C-alpha positions as CSV (number, residue, x, y, z in Angstrom):
1,M,17.2,-12.0,-9.3
2,S,15.4,-9.1,-11.0
3,G,12.2,-10.3,-12.6
4,L,11.1,-6.9,-13.9
5,V,13.2,-3.7,-14.4
6,M,11.6,-0.5,-15.6
7,E,14.0,2.4,-16.2
8,R,13.2,6.1,-16.5
9,I,9.7,5.5,-17.8
10,S,7.9,8.7,-19.0
11,H,4.4,8.6,-20.6
12,A,1.7,11.0,-21.7
13,F,-1.8,10.8,-23.0
14,G,-2.0,13.8,-25.3
15,S,-0.9,16.9,-23.4
16,T,-1.3,15.1,-20.0
17,Q,1.9,13.8,-18.6
18,V,1.0,10.8,-16.4
19,L,4.5,9.3,-15.7
20,R,7.8,11.2,-15.2
21,K,11.1,9.2,-15.3
22,V,9.8,6.3,-13.1
23,S,12.2,3.5,-12.3
24,L,11.5,0.4,-10.3
25,V,12.6,-3.2,-9.8
26,A,10.3,-6.2,-9.1
27,E,12.4,-9.1,-7.9
28,S,11.6,-12.7,-8.6
29,G,9.9,-14.5,-5.6
30,K,8.9,-11.1,-4.1
31,L,5.8,-8.9,-4.2
32,T,6.4,-5.3,-5.2
33,C,3.5,-2.9,-4.6
34,L,2.7,0.3,-6.4
35,L,0.9,2.5,-3.8
36,G,-0.7,5.9,-4.3
37,P,-3.9,7.8,-4.9
38,S,-6.1,7.4,-7.9
39,G,-4.7,9.1,-11.0
40,C,-1.0,8.9,-10.0
41,G,0.0,6.6,-12.8
42,K,0.0,3.2,-11.2
43,T,-2.2,1.4,-13.7
44,T,-0.5,3.1,-16.7
45,L,2.8,1.7,-15.4
46,L,1.3,-1.8,-15.1
47,R,-0.1,-1.6,-18.7
48,L,3.4,-0.5,-20.0
49,A,4.9,-3.5,-18.2
50,A,2.4,-5.8,-19.9
51,G,2.9,-4.3,-23.3
52,L,-0.7,-3.0,-23.5
53,E,0.8,0.5,-24.0
54,T,3.8,1.4,-26.1
55,V,6.7,2.9,-24.2
56,Q,7.2,6.5,-25.2
57,N,10.4,7.1,-23.1
58,G,12.4,4.5,-21.2
59,R,13.3,0.8,-21.1
60,I,11.7,-2.4,-19.7
61,T,13.6,-5.6,-19.0
62,L,12.1,-9.0,-18.1
63,R,14.5,-11.6,-16.6
64,G,17.4,-9.9,-18.3
65,E,15.7,-9.7,-21.7
66,K,14.9,-6.3,-23.1
67,V,11.2,-6.1,-24.1
68,A,10.7,-2.4,-24.6
69,D,13.1,0.5,-25.5
70,N,11.9,3.6,-27.2
71,Q,15.4,4.5,-28.5
72,E,15.6,1.2,-30.3
73,G,12.0,1.2,-31.4
74,L,11.5,-2.1,-29.5
75,C,8.1,-3.0,-28.0
76,L,7.5,-6.8,-27.7
77,A,3.9,-7.9,-28.0
78,P,2.1,-8.8,-24.7
79,E,1.8,-12.5,-25.7
80,K,5.5,-12.7,-26.2
81,R,6.5,-11.3,-22.8
82,G,5.6,-14.2,-20.6
83,I,3.5,-12.1,-18.3
84,G,0.4,-13.0,-16.3
85,I,-2.2,-10.3,-15.8
86,M,-5.1,-10.2,-13.3
87,F,-7.5,-7.3,-13.9
88,Q,-9.5,-5.4,-11.3
89,D,-12.8,-6.8,-12.7
90,Y,-11.3,-10.3,-13.1
91,A,-12.5,-10.4,-16.8
92,L,-13.5,-14.1,-16.7
93,F,-15.0,-15.6,-19.8
94,P,-18.8,-16.1,-19.1
95,H,-19.1,-18.9,-21.7
96,L,-16.3,-21.0,-20.2
97,N,-16.5,-23.0,-17.0
98,V,-14.0,-22.6,-14.2
99,F,-11.5,-25.2,-15.5
100,D,-11.6,-23.9,-19.1
101,N,-11.2,-20.3,-17.9
102,I,-8.0,-21.3,-16.0
103,A,-6.7,-23.4,-18.9
104,F,-7.5,-20.7,-21.6
105,G,-4.0,-19.3,-21.8
106,L,-2.3,-22.7,-22.2
107,S,-1.4,-23.5,-25.8
108,N,-0.9,-27.1,-24.8
109,L,-2.7,-28.6,-21.8
110,T,-0.2,-31.1,-20.6
111,D,-0.9,-33.7,-17.9
112,E,1.4,-31.7,-15.6
113,R,-0.6,-28.5,-16.0
114,R,-3.9,-30.3,-15.8
115,K,-2.7,-31.7,-12.5
116,W,-1.6,-28.3,-11.3
117,I,-5.0,-26.8,-12.1
118,E,-6.8,-29.6,-10.3
119,E,-4.6,-29.4,-7.2
120,S,-4.9,-25.6,-7.1
121,L,-8.7,-25.8,-7.3
122,Q,-8.6,-28.3,-4.5
123,R,-6.4,-26.0,-2.4
124,F,-8.7,-23.0,-2.9
125,G,-11.8,-25.1,-2.2
126,L,-13.0,-24.8,-5.8
127,A,-12.7,-28.4,-6.9
128,K,-16.5,-28.9,-6.9
129,H,-17.0,-25.8,-9.0
130,Q,-14.6,-26.7,-11.9
131,H,-17.5,-27.3,-14.2
132,S,-19.5,-24.2,-13.0
133,F,-19.7,-21.0,-14.9
134,P,-18.4,-17.7,-13.5
135,H,-21.8,-16.1,-12.9
136,V,-22.7,-18.7,-10.1
137,L,-19.5,-18.0,-8.2
138,S,-19.0,-15.5,-5.4
139,G,-16.7,-12.5,-5.7
140,G,-14.0,-14.3,-3.7
141,Q,-14.3,-17.5,-5.9
142,Q,-14.1,-15.4,-9.1
143,Q,-10.9,-13.7,-7.7
144,R,-9.2,-17.1,-7.1
145,V,-10.2,-18.4,-10.6
146,A,-8.8,-15.2,-12.2
147,L,-5.6,-15.6,-10.2
148,L,-5.1,-19.2,-11.3
149,R,-5.8,-18.3,-14.9
150,A,-3.0,-15.7,-14.7
151,L,-0.6,-18.2,-13.2
152,A,-1.4,-21.3,-15.3
153,P,1.0,-20.5,-18.1
154,E,3.8,-20.1,-15.6
155,P,4.6,-16.4,-16.3
156,K,7.9,-14.7,-15.6
157,I,6.0,-12.0,-13.8
158,L,2.5,-11.5,-12.5
159,L,0.7,-8.1,-12.7
160,L,-2.2,-7.5,-10.3
161,D,-4.4,-4.5,-10.7
162,E,-6.4,-3.8,-7.5
163,P,-7.0,-7.6,-7.1
164,F,-9.0,-7.3,-3.9
165,S,-11.0,-4.1,-4.4
166,G,-14.2,-5.9,-5.4
167,L,-14.3,-8.1,-2.3
168,D,-16.3,-7.3,0.9
169,V,-14.4,-6.4,4.0
170,T,-15.1,-9.6,5.9
171,R,-13.6,-11.8,3.1
172,R,-10.8,-9.6,1.9
173,A,-8.4,-10.3,4.7
174,Q,-8.7,-14.1,4.4
175,I,-8.4,-14.1,0.6
176,R,-5.4,-11.7,0.8
177,E,-3.6,-14.1,3.1
178,E,-4.4,-17.2,1.0
179,T,-3.3,-15.4,-2.2
180,L,0.0,-14.2,-0.6
181,S,0.9,-17.7,0.6
182,F,0.1,-19.2,-2.8
183,L,2.2,-16.5,-4.7
184,K,5.2,-17.1,-2.4
185,E,5.1,-20.8,-3.2
186,C,4.9,-20.1,-6.9
187,G,8.1,-17.9,-6.7
188,V,7.0,-15.6,-9.4
189,A,7.8,-11.9,-9.4
190,V,4.7,-9.9,-8.6
191,L,3.9,-6.3,-9.3
192,M,0.6,-5.2,-7.7
193,V,-1.3,-1.9,-7.9
194,T,-3.3,-0.7,-4.9
195,H,-4.5,2.5,-3.3
196,D,-5.0,0.7,0.1
197,P,-2.0,1.3,2.5
198,D,-3.0,-1.5,4.8
199,E,-3.1,-3.9,1.8
200,A,0.4,-2.8,0.7
201,M,1.8,-3.2,4.2
202,F,0.3,-6.7,4.5
203,M,1.2,-8.0,1.1
204,A,4.4,-6.3,-0.1
205,D,8.1,-7.1,0.3
206,H,8.8,-3.8,-1.4
207,I,6.6,-0.7,-1.7
208,V,6.9,2.0,-4.4
209,I,4.9,5.1,-3.5
210,M,3.8,7.3,-6.4
211,K,2.4,10.8,-6.6
212,R,1.5,12.7,-9.7
213,G,3.4,10.3,-12.0
214,E,6.6,10.2,-9.9
215,V,8.1,7.9,-7.4
216,V,8.4,9.8,-4.1
217,Q,9.7,6.9,-1.9
218,A,10.5,3.2,-2.2
219,G,11.5,0.7,0.4
220,T,10.3,-2.1,2.7
221,P,7.0,-1.7,4.6
222,V,9.0,-1.0,7.8
223,Q,11.1,1.7,6.1
224,I,8.1,3.4,4.5
225,Y,6.0,3.4,7.7
226,F,8.6,4.4,10.3
227,H,10.8,6.6,8.1
228,P,8.6,8.5,5.7
229,Q,10.6,11.0,3.6
230,N,7.8,13.6,3.5
231,S,4.4,14.4,4.8
232,F,2.6,12.9,1.8
233,V,4.1,9.5,2.5
234,A,3.4,9.8,6.3
235,E,-0.3,10.8,5.6
236,L,-0.9,7.7,3.4
237,F,-1.0,5.5,6.4
238,G,-3.7,7.1,8.4
239,E,-4.8,10.3,10.1
240,L,-2.2,12.4,11.7
241,N,-2.1,15.2,14.3
242,H,-0.6,18.3,12.7
243,F,1.4,21.0,14.5
244,E,3.3,23.8,12.9
245,G,5.6,26.5,14.2
246,L,8.9,28.4,13.7
247,V,12.1,26.7,14.5
248,H,14.0,28.4,17.4
249,N,17.3,27.1,18.7
250,G,16.8,23.9,16.7
251,Q,13.4,23.2,18.2
252,V,9.7,23.8,17.5
253,S,7.0,24.0,20.2
254,T,4.3,21.4,20.3
255,P,1.6,20.5,22.9
256,F,4.0,17.8,24.1
257,G,6.9,20.2,24.6
258,A,9.8,21.2,22.4
259,C,10.6,18.9,19.5
260,S,14.2,18.9,18.3
261,I,14.6,19.7,14.6
262,P,18.3,20.0,13.8
263,S,17.7,19.6,10.0
264,I,15.7,22.8,9.6
265,P,17.2,26.3,10.0
266,D,16.1,28.7,12.7
267,Q,13.1,31.0,11.9
268,E,12.0,28.5,9.2
269,K,8.5,27.0,9.5
270,A,8.4,23.3,10.4
271,Q,5.5,20.8,10.7
272,V,5.4,18.1,13.3
273,L,3.1,15.1,12.5
274,V,2.1,12.5,15.1
275,R,0.2,9.3,14.3
276,M,-3.0,8.7,16.2
277,E,-1.6,5.4,17.5
278,G,1.6,7.3,18.4
279,I,-0.1,9.0,21.4
280,H,-0.5,7.0,24.6
281,V,-3.1,7.6,27.2
282,T,-3.6,6.9,30.9
283,M,-6.5,8.0,33.0
284,G,-6.0,10.8,35.5
285,H,-3.2,13.4,35.7
286,N,-0.1,11.6,36.6
287,K,3.4,13.0,36.0
288,S,5.0,9.7,36.9
289,A,3.1,7.9,34.1
290,H,5.9,8.6,31.8
291,D,9.6,9.4,32.5
292,G,10.2,11.3,29.3
293,K,9.6,15.0,28.5
294,N,6.9,14.6,25.8
295,I,4.0,14.6,28.2
296,T,0.9,16.7,28.8
297,F,-2.4,16.6,30.5
298,G,-5.9,17.0,29.0
299,H,-9.5,16.1,29.1
300,V,-11.7,13.8,27.0
301,E,-14.0,15.5,24.5
302,E,-15.3,12.6,22.5
303,V,-15.1,8.8,22.3
304,F,-15.7,6.6,19.2
305,L,-15.8,2.8,19.8
306,L,-14.7,0.8,16.7
307,G,-14.4,-2.7,18.3
308,R,-10.7,-3.4,17.8
309,S,-9.8,0.2,18.8
310,S,-11.2,3.3,20.4
311,H,-10.8,6.8,18.9
312,L,-10.5,9.6,21.4
313,H,-10.6,13.4,21.0
314,I,-8.6,14.9,23.8
315,R,-8.3,18.6,24.5
316,V,-4.8,19.7,25.7
317,P,-3.1,23.1,26.2
318,G,-1.5,24.5,23.1
319,P,2.2,25.2,22.9
320,N,3.6,28.3,24.6
321,D,0.3,28.9,26.4
322,Q,-1.6,29.3,23.2
323,D,-5.3,28.2,22.8
324,S,-6.0,24.6,23.5
325,V,-5.9,22.0,20.7
326,I,-7.7,18.7,20.1
327,L,-5.6,15.5,19.8
328,H,-7.0,12.6,17.8
329,V,-5.9,9.4,19.5
330,R,-6.3,5.7,18.6
331,V,-6.0,3.2,21.5
332,P,-6.4,-0.6,21.2
333,G,-9.4,-2.3,22.6
334,V,-12.4,-0.7,24.3
335,L,-11.8,2.5,26.3
336,K,-14.8,4.6,27.1
337,P,-14.0,7.4,29.6
338,E,-16.6,9.9,30.6
339,F,-16.8,13.3,28.9
340,G,-14.3,15.6,30.6
341,A,-12.3,12.8,32.2
342,A,-8.8,13.8,33.0
343,V,-6.0,12.0,31.1
344,T,-2.3,12.0,30.8
345,V,-0.9,11.7,27.2
346,W,2.6,11.3,25.8
347,T,4.1,10.4,22.4
348,D,6.0,7.5,21.0
349,E,9.0,9.1,19.3
350,K,9.0,6.5,16.5
351,Q,5.6,7.8,15.5
352,V,6.5,11.5,15.4
353,F,7.8,13.0,12.1
354,V,9.2,16.4,11.4
355,F,9.3,18.1,7.9
356,P,9.7,21.6,6.5
357,A,6.3,23.3,6.3
358,D,4.7,22.9,2.9
């Protein structure tokens, strides 16, 4: 069931167009993530869904009920939309304790909702803080209180604006996991804004990628990651190795050999993008290391150890006997070869993407 439907939303602030005919669906019981760089229109879209901005062009529907339509002059007030909002800075009331902050949006604190608040505080390890004030809580604790406050009135949809950006790295992963589990149990439709691709991949059932006020691709995390529709989408998910050349006989040359490009005409420029983790490495020069054709040999230039992974710079011959190129490679675990060590490298075809040159 569709919790939130936004159709052909366009919006401008003065002469600056920030949204251009954006359409999306956030289904009940699922988390939809708006992903894109700062300034692409994500937060404006969230504010329009909440009713904090008046729709200039387009229509918004919540659970089958129209709440905004510029052609009809309809713009339902935020408090009448049944929406929960969690802001980036949490916006807790400093003069209210934890329990009263959570219960603030309830017009009638029934025994059922009181029990829900008490059980939720217990689940998040906050029961002993229910009479504490926000300033004595950690960032993670404040985040949980803000989340419970947004969910307490049982909204039709929950809007989250960068909900984890204020947390330190060590706590962020744990709190994200706890939050996701809790939201799934609540069954509410969730629309979340983030500029963190890893966060979107971890949290979302559906990702909507935005650029300059437009949707450039939407799909599941698997579809987005393994089947990007353009270089912008591919580059959102980490550093890439870039190769460019003219298409000849349906192929373009790369350091790994010829790459088939049937979709781009001959003599047109094409770019081949390879993820860092899409390049595999074995020590020594060994042709039998890989049976496929996408193989080359090189030497280690630099090594950066990051604990969970190692980043290597590997110099390999360029395509068609051109000057050598440096590959950026990410391998799991700790790998620290000596400078100049010989290596064999090859690609995972699922991590190689081909597009027309920009």
